[in-house]
VOBA-1610 file (N, C-alpha, C; in pm, whole numbers, padded with zeros to 5 digits, always signed):
BEGIN
Met+10329+08627+09587Met+10252+08701+09686Met+10103+08672+09665Lys+10035+08640+09772Lys+09893+08612+09764Lys+09813+08742+09750Ala+09699+08732+09683Ala+09615+08850+09661Ala+09563+08904+09794Phe+09550+09036+09800Phe+09497+09101+09920Phe+09424+09228+09879Thr+09339+09276+09967Thr+09272+09404+09944Thr+09346+09513+10020Tyr+09325+09637+09977Tyr+09402+09750+10029Tyr+09307+09863+10065Glu+09339+09929+10176Glu+09258+10042+10222Glu+09350+10149+10279Arg+09325+10274+10245Arg+09403+10385+10298Arg+09324+10454+10409Ala+09368+10440+10532Ala+09296+10497+10646Ala+09318+10648+10653Thr+09215+10720+10693Thr+09224+10866+10707Thr+09215+10910+10852Ser+09191+10816+10943Ser+09186+10847+11086Ser+09226+10723+11164Pro+09277+10738+11286Pro+09311+10621+11366Pro+09190+10531+11391Ala+09075+10592+11414Ala+08954+10512+11438Ala+08920+10427+11316Gln+08935+10485+11198Gln+08908+10409+11076Gln+09008+10296+11059Ala+09134+10323+11094Ala+09238+10221+11078Ala+09211+10100+11166Val+09182+10122+11294Val+09160+10008+11385Val+09028+09938+11353Ala+08929+10013+11306Ala+08802+09950+11268Ala+08822+09859+11147Ala+08904+09904+11052Ala+08931+09823+10934Ala+09006+09696+10971Ala+09102+09709+11062Ala+09179+09592+11105Ala+09092+09493+11181Ala+08994+09546+11257Ala+08905+09458+11332Ala+08803+09390+11240Arg+08771+09455+11131Arg+08668+09404+11040Arg+08715+09281+10963Val+08845+09277+10929Val+08899+09167+10849Val+09000+09089+10932Pro+08970+08965+10970Pro+09066+08886+11050Pro+09200+08876+10979Gly+09308+08896+11056Gly+09442+08885+11000Gly+09488+09004+10920Ala+09414+09116+10925Ala+09456+09237+10854Ala+09586+09289+10913Arg+09664+09362+10831Arg+09791+09420+10876Arg+09795+09568+10842Phe+09856+09645+10932Phe+09885+09785+10903Phe+10014+09792+10823Ile+10023+09891+10734Ile+10147+09912+10659Ile+10182+10060+10657Ala+10310+10089+10677Ala+10361+10227+10668Ala+10480+10225+10572Gly+10600+10206+10625Gly+10717+10197+10537Gly+10721+10068+10459Gly+10676+09960+10522Gly+10670+09831+10455Gly+10803+09762+10437Thr+10908+09808+10503Thr+11042+09755+10477Thr+11058+09611+10525Asn+10974+09564+10615Asn+10977+09425+10660Asn+10854+09349+10611Leu+10737+09410+10624Leu+10613+09341+10588Leu+10610+09299+10442Leu+10651+09385+10351Leu+10644+09351+10209Leu+10734+09232+10176Asp+10852+09228+10234Asp+10940+09112+10213Asp+10873+08984+10259Leu+10809+08990+10376Leu+10745+08871+10431Leu+10623+08830+10348Met+10554+08926+10291Met+10441+08894+10204Met+10488+08829+10074Lys+10599+08875+10020Lys+10651+08815+09897Lys+10691+08670+09918Leu+10738+08639+10038Leu+10778+08501+10070Leu+10660+08417+10119Glu+10543+08480+10132Glu+10422+08417+10184Glu+10439+08368+10327Ile+10524+08439+10403Ile+10532+08417+10547Ile+10421+08495+10615Glu+10400+08617+10570Glu+10283+08695+10608Glu+10186+08692+10490Thr+10060+08657+10517Thr+09961+08650+10409Thr+09833+08722+10449Pro+09841+08853+10477Pro+09719+08925+10517Pro+09618+08931+10403Ala+09491+08914+10438Ala+09385+08927+10338Ala+09357+09074+10309His+09393+09160+10405His+09363+09302+10391His+09478+09383+10450Val+09521+09487+10380Val+09630+09574+10425Val+09576+09715+10443Val+09602+09773+10560Val+09552+09906+10593Val+09670+10003+10595Asp+09671+10097+10502Asp+09778+10197+10491Asp+09752+10308+10594Val+09849+10327+10686Val+09831+10426+10793Val+09918+10551+10772Asn+09977+10566+10655Asn+10067+10679+10632Asn+10000+10815+10641Gly+09868+10820+10625Gly+09799+10948+10627Gly+09745+10990+10761Leu+09788+10926+10869Leu+09729+10952+11000Leu+09796+11066+11076Gly+09905+11121+11023Gly+09967+11237+11087Gly+10055+11208+11206Phe+10089+11080+11226Phe+10175+11044+11340Phe+10322+11061+11304Asp+10358+11174+11248Asp+10494+11192+11197Asp+10567+11309+11264Lys+10529+11339+11388Lys+10589+11453+11458Lys+10663+11408+11582Ile+10765+11485+11619Ile+10838+11466+11744Ile+10809+11589+11830Glu+10744+11569+11943Glu+10695+11681+12023Glu+10740+11669+12168Pro+10766+11781+12235Pro+10801+11776+12377Pro+10680+11739+12462Thr+10704+11673+12573Thr+10597+11638+12666Thr+10604+11728+12789Ser+10499+11728+12867Ser+10490+11818+12983Ser+10592+11784+13090Asp+10641+11661+13091Asp+10739+11622+13194Asp+10883+11634+13146Gly+10904+11697+13030Gly+11039+11720+12981Gly+11091+11615+12887Gly+11007+11516+12851Gly+11049+11412+12759Gly+11011+11445+12615Leu+11006+11342+12534Leu+10968+11358+12393Leu+10862+11253+12358Arg+10768+11296+12274Arg+10668+11204+12219Arg+10698+11189+12071Ile+10729+11067+12031Ile+10770+11037+11894Ile+10655+10968+11823Gly+10602+11029+11719Gly+10492+10969+11645Gly+10531+10837+11583Ala+10434+10749+11571Ala+10461+10614+11518Ala+10514+10616+11376Leu+10484+10723+11301Leu+10524+10730+11161Leu+10650+10812+11137Val+10714+10857+11243Val+10840+10929+11226Val+10942+10834+11163Arg+11003+10877+11055Arg+11100+10793+10985Arg+11230+10784+11065Asn+11297+10673+11055Asn+11420+10651+11131Asn+11524+10758+11104Thr+11536+10802+10980Thr+11633+10906+10945Thr+11603+11036+11020Asp+11476+11074+11021Asp+11436+11199+11086Asp+11454+11191+11237Leu+11425+11076+11294Leu+11441+11060+11438Leu+11588+11068+11478Ala+11673+11001+11403Ala+11817+11002+11435Ala+11877+11141+11421Ala+11822+11222+11328Ala+11878+11354+11300Ala+11821+11464+11388Asp+11712+11437+11459Asp+11649+11541+11540Asp+11746+11595+11645Ala+11756+11728+11653Ala+11854+11791+11742Ala+11831+11754+11888Arg+11705+11742+11930Arg+11675+11707+12069Arg+11714+11562+12099Val+11693+11474+12003Val+11732+11334+12022Val+11883+11322+12029Arg+11953+11391+11939Arg+12100+11385+11939Arg+12158+11441+12068Arg+12095+11546+12122Arg+12148+11610+12243Arg+12117+11531+12369Asp+11991+11485+12384Asp+11945+11429+12511Asp+11930+11277+12511Tyr+11923+11218+12393Tyr+11901+11073+12383Tyr+11997+11015+12279Gly+12124+11045+12298Gly+12224+11008+12199Gly+12231+10859+12171Val+12201+10776+12272Val+12204+10632+12251Val+12103+10590+12145Leu+11991+10661+12139Leu+11888+10630+12040Leu+11932+10670+11900Ser+11988+10789+11887Ser+12037+10834+11757Ser+12145+10740+11704Arg+12237+10700+11791Arg+12345+10611+11749Arg+12293+10473+11709Ala+12194+10424+11783Ala+12138+10293+11750Ala+12068+10296+11615Leu+11994+10401+11589Leu+11925+10413+11460Leu+12024+10417+11344Leu+12130+10492+11360Leu+12228+10506+11253Leu+12309+10378+11232Ala+12307+10290+11330Ala+12377+10162+11317Ala+12293+10059+11241Gly+12166+10091+11218Gly+12076+09994+11158Gly+12055+10013+11009Ala+12040+09905+10937Ala+12000+09903+10796Ala+12090+09989+10709Ser+12029+10056+10611Ser+12101+10145+10520Ser+12028+10279+10517Gly+12093+10380+10459Gly+12030+10511+10449Gly+11896+10506+10379Gln+11888+10428+10271Gln+11763+10419+10196Gln+11651+10359+10281Leu+11683+10254+10354Leu+11582+10191+10439Leu+11542+10282+10554Arg+11639+10351+10614Arg+11606+10442+10724Arg+11515+10556+10678Asn+11525+10592+10551Asn+11437+10697+10498Asn+11291+10652+10491Arg+11267+10521+10485Arg+11132+10468+10476Arg+11082+10410+10608Ala+11170+10346+10682Ala+11129+10274+10802Ala+11075+10369+10908Thr+10974+10324+10981Thr+10908+10408+11081Thr+10941+10361+11222Thr+10908+10446+11318Thr+10931+10413+11459Thr+10852+10288+11498Ala+10723+10285+11467Ala+10641+10169+11504Ala+10686+10044+11430Gly+10713+10059+11301Gly+10756+09943+11223Gly+10886+09885+11272Asn+10977+09970+11318Asn+11104+09922+11370Asn+11081+09835+11493Leu+10992+09877+11582Leu+10961+09797+11700Leu+10899+09663+11665Leu+10826+09660+11552Leu+10750+09541+11515Leu+10823+09450+11417Gln+10950+09477+11390Gln+11027+09389+11303Gln+11017+09244+11350Arg+11011+09154+11255Arg+11014+09013+11289Arg+11157+08961+11276Thr+11183+08850+11339Thr+11319+08796+11345Thr+11379+08773+11206Arg+11510+08781+11198Arg+11581+08747+11074Arg+11638+08606+11080Cys+11588+08522+11166Cys+11631+08382+11171Cys+11614+08318+11033Pro+11718+08259+10977Pro+11707+08201+10842Pro+11606+08088+10833Tyr+11581+08020+10944Tyr+11484+07911+10942Tyr+11341+07966+10941Phe+11322+08084+10996Phe+11193+08152+10987Phe+11165+08194+10843Tyr+11269+08239+10775Tyr+11253+08287+10637Tyr+11246+08173+10535Asp+11290+08055+10571Asp+11287+07941+10479Asp+11161+07860+10505Thr+11063+07872+10417Thr+10934+07808+10442Thr+10939+07656+10429His+11053+07601+10390His+11068+07456+10386His+11119+07400+10519Gln+11152+07489+10611Gln+11204+07448+10741Gln+11096+07462+10848Ala+11106+07375+10950Ala+11012+07385+11062Ala+11042+07510+11144Cys+10937+07582+11180Cys+10954+07705+11260Cys+10826+07731+11339Asn+10836+07722+11470Asn+10720+07747+11555Asn+10670+07891+11548Lys+10759+07981+11514Lys+10720+08121+11503Lys+10634+08144+11378Arg+10670+08076+11272Arg+10597+08089+11146Arg+10475+07997+11142Gln+10494+07874+11192Gln+10387+07775+11192Gln+10387+07706+11328Pro+10307+07757+11423Pro+10308+07702+11559Pro+10290+07550+11560Gly+10375+07485+11640Gly+10366+07340+11655Gly+10450+07261+11558Ser+10517+07330+11465Ser+10593+07257+11362Ser+10733+07220+11409Gly+10783+07284+11514Gly+10918+07259+11562Gly+11010+07377+11537Cys+11134+07365+11583Cys+11233+07472+11568Cys+11359+07414+11504Ser+11378+07443+11376Ser+11495+07389+11304Ser+11625+07446+11357Ala+11621+07565+11414Ala+11743+07628+11464Ala+11804+07550+11579Leu+11721+07480+11656Leu+11773+07406+11772Leu+11874+07299+11732Gly+11854+07239+11617Gly+11948+07138+11571Gly+12029+07183+11452Gly+12021+07312+11420Gly+12088+07365+11303Gly+12200+07459+11338Val+12233+07546+11244Val+12337+07646+11265Val+12276+07761+11344Ser+12327+07786+11463Ser+12263+07880+11556Ser+12355+07994+11599Arg+12452+08027+11518Arg+12550+08129+11553Arg+12483+08264+11584Gln+12379+08298+11511Gln+12314+08428+11527Gln+12206+08427+11635His+12182+08315+11698His+12061+08300+11777His+12078+08336+11925Ala+11967+08319+11998Ala+11959+08365+12137Ala+12043+08279+12231Val+12095+08343+12333Val+12170+08273+12437Val+12099+08282+12572Val+11996+08364+12581Val+11926+08383+12708Val+11779+08413+12678Gly+11692+08375+12771Gly+11550+08401+12755Gly+11483+08318+12649Ser+11550+08217+12597Ser+11494+08134+12490Ser+11414+08019+12552Ser+11361+07933+12465Ser+11284+07818+12513Ser+11307+07701+12419Asp+11249+07587+12452Asp+11262+07470+12365Asp+11179+07487+12238Ala+11099+07593+12231Ala+11016+07617+12112Ala+11080+07717+12016Cys+11177+07798+12066Cys+11232+07904+11980Cys+11358+07963+12041Ile+11460+07984+11956Ile+11582+08050+12001Ile+11614+08170+11910Ala+11512+08227+11849Ala+11531+08343+11762Ala+11564+08468+11843Thr+11623+08567+11777Thr+11651+08696+11840Thr+11570+08806+11774His+11551+08914+11847His+11485+09032+11791His+11589+09114+11717Pro+11557+09164+11595Pro+11661+09226+11512Pro+11681+09376+11530Ser+11592+09444+11602Ser+11595+09591+11605Ser+11712+09646+11685Asp+11780+09748+11630Asp+11876+09827+11707Asp+11803+09932+11789Met+11706+09999+11727Met+11632+10104+11794Met+11566+10056+11922Ala+11507+09937+11919Ala+11437+09884+12035Ala+11530+09864+12154Val+11656+09830+12128Val+11753+09812+12237Val+11777+09945+12308Ala+11794+10052+12230Ala+11812+10185+12289Ala+11686+10229+12361Met+11570+10203+12304Met+11443+10238+12369Met+11430+10169+12504Arg+11478+10044+12511Arg+11471+09970+12638Arg+11561+10035+12742Ala+11680+10078+12701Ala+11769+10145+12794Ala+11711+10278+12842Leu+11631+10341+12758Leu+11573+10472+12789Leu+11440+10461+12865Asp+11390+10342+12888Asp+11261+10322+12954Asp+11147+10391+12879Ala+11142+10371+12750Ala+11036+10428+12668Ala+10901+10364+12700Thr+10795+10429+12655Thr+10659+10380+12670Thr+10590+10383+12534Val+10520+10277+12500Val+10452+10266+12371Val+10304+10300+12388Glu+10256+10396+12309Glu+10116+10436+12313Glu+10041+10368+12199Thr+09920+10317+12228Thr+09845+10244+12127Thr+09697+10280+12130Met+09628+10239+12022Met+09482+10242+12017Met+09433+10102+11987Arg+09343+10052+12068Arg+09289+09918+12051Arg+09174+09919+11951Pro+09133+09802+11904Pro+09025+09797+11805Pro+08893+09858+11852Asp+08870+09860+11985Asp+08748+09921+12036Asp+08762+10072+12056Gly+08877+10129+12016Gly+08900+10272+12029Gly+08966+10313+12159Ala+08977+10220+12254Ala+09043+10252+12381Ala+09192+10271+12361Arg+09249+10362+12437Arg+09393+10388+12430Arg+09462+10330+12552Arg+09585+10288+12533Arg+09663+10239+12647Arg+09810+10267+12625Thr+09887+10258+12731Thr+10031+10274+12725Thr+10096+10146+12776Ile+10204+10104+12709Ile+10273+09980+12743Ile+10420+10012+12767Pro+10472+09988+12887Pro+10617+10007+12908Pro+10695+09921+12810Ile+10803+09975+12757Ile+10882+09900+12659Ile+10931+09768+12717Ala+10949+09763+12848Ala+10993+09638+12913Ala+10891+09527+12894Asp+10763+09564+12880Asp+10656+09465+12867Asp+10607+09451+12724Phe+10660+09531+12632Phe+10607+09532+12496Phe+10644+09406+12418His+10772+09371+12416His+10815+09249+12350His+10809+09133+12448Thr+10775+09016+12400Thr+10757+08900+12486Thr+10867+08797+12463Leu+10884+08708+12561Leu+10974+08595+12546Leu+10898+08480+12479Pro+10968+08386+12416Pro+10898+08287+12332Pro+10811+08188+12407Gly+10863+08134+12521Gly+10786+08032+12591Gly+10739+07925+12494Asn+10611+07889+12504Asn+10552+07791+12412Asn+10478+07856+12297Thr+10480+07990+12293Thr+10407+08063+12187Thr+10499+08167+12121Pro+10605+08124+12054Pro+10696+08221+11993Pro+10634+08302+11881Asn+10519+08258+11831Asn+10448+08336+11729Asn+10384+08462+11787Val+10371+08468+11919Val+10321+08589+11987Val+10442+08670+12029Glu+10468+08781+11960Glu+10595+08851+11977Glu+10584+08979+12058Thr+10463+09033+12071Thr+10443+09158+12146Thr+10318+09148+12232Ala+10298+09250+12314Ala+10179+09256+12400Ala+10058+09310+12326Leu+10072+09344+12198Leu+09960+09397+12121Leu+09854+09290+12098Val+09727+09332+12098Val+09620+09241+12059Val+09596+09259+11909Pro+09536+09164+11841Pro+09511+09179+11697Pro+09437+09309+11666Gly+09488+09383+11569Gly+09425+09507+11529Gly+09462+09629+11612Glu+09550+09612+11712Glu+09591+09726+11795Glu+09697+09806+11720Leu+09683+09937+11720Leu+09767+10027+11641Leu+09860+10107+11732Ile+09990+10104+11703Ile+10083+10192+11774Ile+10065+10335+11722Thr+10049+10430+11813Thr+10031+10570+11773Thr+10154+10656+11803Ala+10232+10618+11906Ala+10351+10698+11942Ala+10437+10619+12039Val+10559+10668+12056Val+10649+10619+12161Val+10692+10739+12242Gln+10682+10729+12372Gln+10717+10842+12458Gln+10846+10812+12535Leu+10937+10909+12532Leu+11061+10900+12608Leu+11049+10985+12733Pro+11094+10936+12849Pro+11090+11018+12970Pro+11194+11129+12963Ala+11190+11217+13060Ala+11287+11326+13066Ala+11428+11269+13065Pro+11521+11336+12997Pro+11659+11285+12988Pro+11726+11274+13123Thr+11815+11174+13135Thr+11885+11150+13261Thr+12029+11198+13260Gly+12076+11247+13144Gly+12216+11285+13134Gly+12304+11162+13122Gly+12433+11178+13154Gly+12527+11067+13144Gly+12581+11050+13003Arg+12675+10958+12989Arg+12734+10925+12859Arg+12644+10822+12788His+12607+10852+12665His+12523+10762+12587His+12610+10693+12481Ile+12612+10560+12486Ile+12697+10483+12395Ile+12616+10367+12337Tyr+12627+10347+12207Tyr+12570+10229+12144Tyr+12680+10161+12064Gln+12713+10040+12103Gln+12819+09965+12036Gln+12760+09839+11975Lys+12775+09826+11845Lys+12720+09711+11772Lys+12833+09629+11712Val+12829+09499+11738Val+12930+09409+11682Val+12861+09322+11578Arg+12914+09322+11456Arg+12851+09250+11346Arg+12958+09194+11252Asp+12914+09114+11158Asp+13009+09045+11071Asp+13069+09136+10964Arg+13005+09246+10934Arg+13062+09344+10842Arg+13029+09483+10894Ala+13096+09582+10841Ala+13091+09715+10901Ala+12958+09787+10885Ser+12876+09747+10788Ser+12747+09814+10770Ser+12647+09717+10711Tyr+12520+09755+10719Tyr+12411+09678+10662Tyr+12415+09532+10705Ala+12426+09512+10835Ala+12426+09377+10891Ala+12360+09382+11028Phe+12289+09275+11061Phe+12226+09268+11192Phe+12331+09234+11298Ala+12300+09269+11421Ala+12398+09255+11529Ala+12421+09109+11567Leu+12550+09074+11581Leu+12580+08953+11658Leu+12542+08981+11802Ile+12591+09095+11852Ile+12545+09148+11981Ile+12553+09301+11971Ser+12480+09369+12055Ser+12493+09514+12067Ser+12474+09553+12212Val+12533+09665+12250Val+12523+09715+12387Val+12480+09861+12383Ala+12367+09891+12446Ala+12320+10028+12463Ala+12341+10065+12609Ala+12420+10168+12633Ala+12454+10203+12771Ala+12438+10353+12796Ile+12388+10385+12914Ile+12383+10522+12964Ile+12456+10520+13097Val+12573+10581+13103Val+12661+10570+13219Val+12680+10707+13283Gln+12655+10714+13413Gln+12671+10838+13489Gln+12814+10855+13539Arg+12845+10973+13589Arg+12981+11002+13636Arg+13026+10910+13749Asp+12932+10866+13831Asp+12969+10781+13945Asp+12978+10633+13907Gly+12964+10603+13778Gly+12977+10465+13732Gly+12847+10388+13727Thr+12740+10444+13782Thr+12611+10378+13774Thr+12552+10401+13635Gly+12446+10330+13604Gly+12385+10352+13473Gly+12287+10244+13434Arg+12261+10239+13305Arg+12168+10142+13248Arg+12234+10072+13129Val+12198+09945+13112Val+12254+09868+13001Val+12145+09778+12943Ala+12128+09784+12813Ala+12042+09689+12741Ala+12126+09625+12631Val+12097+09500+12602Val+12178+09424+12507Val+12088+09370+12395Gly+12137+09379+12272Gly+12066+09325+12157Gly+12139+09204+12100Gly+12068+09127+12018Gly+12128+09012+11952Gly+12145+08890+12038Val+12086+08892+12159Val+12107+08779+12251Val+11977+08713+12295Ala+11863+08774+12264Ala+11736+08722+12315Ala+11622+08754+12219His+11506+08704+12252His+11384+08723+12175His+11334+08867+12184Lys+11392+08945+12275Lys+11356+09084+12297Lys+11481+09158+12342Pro+11482+09291+12337Pro+11597+09363+12394Pro+11617+09319+12539Trp+11741+09286+12574Trp+11766+09221+12703Trp+11822+09321+12803Arg+11745+09344+12908Arg+11791+09431+13016Arg+11751+09369+13148Val+11846+09361+13240Val+11821+09309+13374Val+11864+09417+13472Glu+11766+09482+13535Glu+11799+09596+13621Glu+11892+09556+13735Ala+11880+09434+13786Ala+11968+09390+13895Ala+12114+09388+13850Ala+12138+09361+13723Ala+12275+09360+13671Ala+12336+09498+13672Glu+12252+09599+13657Glu+12303+09737+13651Glu+12362+09783+13783Arg+12321+09721+13891Arg+12381+09755+14021Arg+12527+09712+14027Glu+12567+09623+13936Glu+12705+09575+13934Glu+12795+09659+13843Leu+12738+09757+13772Leu+12818+09835+13677Leu+12942+09898+13740Pro+12934+09958+13860Pro+13056+10015+13918Pro+13166+09912+13943Arg+13131+09784+13952Arg+13229+09678+13973Arg+13289+09628+13842Gly+13227+09666+13730Gly+13286+09631+13602Gly+13202+09537+13518Ala+13251+09511+13398Ala+13177+09434+13299Ala+13158+09289+13341Lys+13257+09228+13401Lys+13249+09086+13435Lys+13138+09061+13535Ala+13133+09144+13639Ala+13030+09128+13741Ala+12892+09157+13683Thr+12884+09256+13598Thr+12756+09291+13536Thr+12707+09179+13446Ala+12795+09126+13363Ala+12756+09020+13270Ala+12715+08893+13343Ala+12776+08866+13458Ala+12741+08746+13533Ala+12595+08748+13574Val+12544+08864+13613Val+12402+08876+13650Val+12315+08886+13526Leu+12363+08958+13426Leu+12288+08978+13303Leu+12255+08845+13235Phe+12348+08751+13242Phe+12330+08624+13172Phe+12312+08505+13266Ala+12266+08531+13386Ala+12234+08420+13476Ala+12125+08334+13411Gly+12149+08205+13408Gly+12051+08115+13346Gly+12061+08107+13195Ala+12165+08162+13136Ala+12182+08158+12991Ala+12192+08014+12942Arg+12140+07991+12819Arg+12145+07858+12758Arg+12199+07870+12615Pro+12328+07899+12601Pro+12384+07911+12466Pro+12396+07776+12399Thr+12410+07777+12267Thr+12439+07656+12192Thr+12589+07648+12168Glu+12633+07539+12111Glu+12776+07527+12081Glu+12821+07630+11978His+12727+07679+11897His+12762+07775+11792His+12766+07919+11841Asn+12694+07951+11950Asn+12685+08093+11988Asn+12729+08122+12131Ala+12792+08027+12197Ala+12839+08052+12333Ala+12938+08169+12338Phe+13004+08196+12226Phe+13099+08308+12220Phe+13032+08441+12249Lys+12900+08449+12231Lys+12830+08576+12254Lys+12842+08623+12398Leu+12848+08529+12492Leu+12860+08568+12633Leu+12990+08643+12657Thr+13099+08592+12606Thr+13228+08659+12618Thr+13229+08789+12538Leu+13167+08786+12420Leu+13165+08904+12334Leu+13092+09020+12400Val+12980+08991+12466Val+12908+09097+12537Val+12993+09152+12651Glu+13056+09064+12728Glu+13138+09109+12840Glu+13251+09199+12792Arg+13318+09162+12686Arg+13430+09243+12636Arg+13381+09374+12574Thr+13267+09369+12506Thr+13212+09492+12449Thr+13167+09586+12558Leu+13103+09533+12661Leu+13061+09616+12775Leu+13182+09675+12845Asp+13289+09599+12858Asp+13412+09651+12919Asp+13465+09770+12839Ala+13463+09758+12705Ala+13508+09869+12621Ala+13416+09989+12633Val+13286+09964+12642Val+13188+10072+12659Val+13210+10147+12790Leu+13232+10074+12898Leu+13254+10137+13028Leu+13385+10216+13030Ala+13487+10164+12963Ala+13615+10236+12953Ala+13595+10366+12874Asp+13518+10358+12767Asp+13488+10476+12687Asp+13411+10580+12769Ala+13318+10533+12852Ala+13237+10625+12933Ala+13321+10698+13036Arg+13432+10637+13077Arg+13517+10701+13180Arg+13611+10807+13121Thr+13627+10809+12990Thr+13719+10905+12928Thr+13657+11041+12910
//
């Protein structure tokens, strides 16, 4: 691990000012992803700003009937919150499907959204990776790509986003609240928060350097059956081959977001109009233009069959 300086912020303004002062500075809260990347020298911040003392650890009701989740709310606490379990069950289930109990006790809401890919070529610094070193190439394109993206990818990157929570947030139409380095605040729809790789896979979110996530807001609950189904190589502590977050109403309409298939949680609203017709019709629109590899083409069938099981479960 390369040497770095450390600062404990006592206010949001101090945190963003510190990040703006030192190029390449990083915020740290739980550290469950950043510290691993620093040890491997994939992330090499010169300065680390500890934001644990900023008080963003509350879950509060909003005036429109939704919930405002502080950026520092731990995954365990969010999954266990009675209001989340009652009104946003897909989120609670997605959180509990991720990582381990010990990691969920440390991991934060903002940190979960900002997880970097678990692509093995990204983690192996001897391999070419445009995400880690722009312009170096993508070893996954000619390598073992079973875990990789089947849709929304590019010739520069076929990595997937690893978060379970983010997939549920996408189905819920969450909004991310931030503070920019100049102190200005803004809100970013979750649909626009994560980006597709294009020619710049190293740019993973809509955040500008030094921008701090302060909260995530959920809209008023919509009702319906909330289901999160994750398919993985082992029963626990494994990232998704694919996952399906669904909110299904009594009339068969609903929302669907898919994980493990793209550079970001994958949701196509036009596909949701096909839900009453079934999984096959929905998946056909969801994966229009898909570009699977020989190693991961099975994901298209796997999503369709998992969605079929989810819809059958919602009807019971």
